C-alpha positions as CSV (number, residue, x, y, z in Angstrom):
1,M,24.8,34.1,-15.3
2,E,21.3,35.3,-14.1
3,Y,19.3,34.1,-11.4
4,S,16.9,32.2,-13.7
5,D,20.0,30.1,-14.9
6,L,20.9,29.5,-11.4
7,I,17.3,28.4,-10.5
8,T,17.2,26.2,-13.5
9,I,20.2,24.3,-12.4
10,V,19.2,24.0,-8.9
11,L,15.7,22.7,-10.0
12,C,17.3,20.1,-12.2
13,F,19.8,19.0,-9.5
14,T,16.8,18.6,-7.1
15,A,14.8,16.6,-10.0
16,L,17.6,14.1,-10.4
17,L,18.0,13.6,-6.7
18,L,14.3,12.9,-6.4
19,I,14.3,10.6,-9.3
20,R,17.3,8.6,-7.9
21,Q,15.4,8.4,-4.5
22,I,12.4,7.1,-6.1
23,V,14.3,4.5,-8.0
24,L,16.2,3.5,-4.7
25,T,12.8,3.2,-2.8
26,S,11.2,1.0,-5.4
27,R,14.2,-1.2,-5.5
28,R,14.2,-1.6,-1.7
29,N,10.5,-2.3,-1.7
30,S,10.7,-4.8,-4.5
31,V,13.4,-6.8,-2.4
32,D,11.1,-6.5,0.8
33,S,8.1,-7.9,-0.7
34,D,9.8,-11.1,-1.5
35,V,10.3,-11.8,2.2
36,D,6.5,-11.9,2.9
37,D,5.4,-14.3,5.8
38,Y,1.9,-14.8,4.4
39,T,1.6,-18.5,3.4
40,G,-2.2,-18.2,2.1
41,M,-3.4,-21.1,4.1
42,A,-6.1,-20.7,6.5
43,L,-5.5,-21.6,10.2
44,D,-8.8,-23.2,10.5
45,P,-10.3,-24.0,7.3
46,D,-13.5,-25.6,8.8
47,A,-14.2,-22.3,10.7
48,L,-15.1,-20.6,7.2
49,T,-17.9,-22.9,6.8
50,R,-19.6,-22.4,10.4
51,V,-22.2,-19.6,10.4
52,D,-22.4,-18.4,14.1
53,E,-23.6,-15.3,15.9
54,H,-20.3,-13.5,15.7
55,S,-19.7,-14.2,12.0
56,M,-23.2,-12.8,11.1
57,R,-22.3,-9.6,13.2
58,E,-19.1,-9.2,11.4
59,F,-20.9,-9.8,8.0
60,D,-23.5,-7.2,8.9
61,R,-20.6,-4.8,9.9
62,L,-18.7,-5.1,6.6
63,L,-22.1,-4.7,4.6
64,D,-22.6,-1.4,6.5
65,N,-19.2,-0.2,5.8
66,I,-19.5,-1.0,2.2
67,S,-22.9,0.9,2.0
68,F,-21.2,4.0,3.7
69,E,-18.5,4.1,1.3
70,D,-21.1,4.1,-1.8
71,E,-22.9,7.1,-0.3
């Protein structure tokens, strides 16, 4: 048995271990995603319709961040 055969066996074994780890991780993530505490309901829906100084500053900040990402 040459060194190249030994290296091929080690690399195949490593690839199988990595594929196994990816499959186990994806299964674990799919189970964890079902236990989400997000309900999708706003705590204060009326606050979304009010325009005040704080909301305008936040809006300007978000617009500035979007413009910096485009450049």
